Steps between C-alpha positions, in 0.01 A plus 500: 500500500747431221536774237535313174502800262882477465471132397307588185797699364768259613628272230512147622802304398604138528845362459588140417797299376492298179733210446765557237306271263178700556691821442635364173156385395352841563785679321455265198128564497561874495768465233270293277209748540282254694507740801573871512612532863593291802163595660321331210666168595363533854159593380490209261623261768231615738233475235603138418512416874142641553374297198664189638336555840160544330547184307601309808201639694266384221667160494471459879128601482446236231676236717287596798185480293606158369570372849163628621332333199664172594402546862140530380531168318496663158827338392569218268722209580790459259604142462740317258192389305350850478840641384527232228145579385582872492826435307319270257240771431773757444682271257173451308437878490844572360508207261307702240205259519258781601654799319257724320605699196 
């Protein structure tokens, strides 16, 4: 059995290399007050990456649902004519003809 008590008190550390441009960017962000420490840059980058992954997961789920909807026959055919009708309706909407004040 592994005794993990010592792991709780051990400070985990990661090391990584930034490109010179990335280092300059972080230094500038600290100098301007945008960040307080180098660690803040890493935390912000990870936060943005997590948000991007959540957004991509939502987008992929939407695409999958759209494909399933099409497979069930719930789609609508888009033709040159239907696009022109749609564009004509949009032009009418924005022409001011049906504005309400």
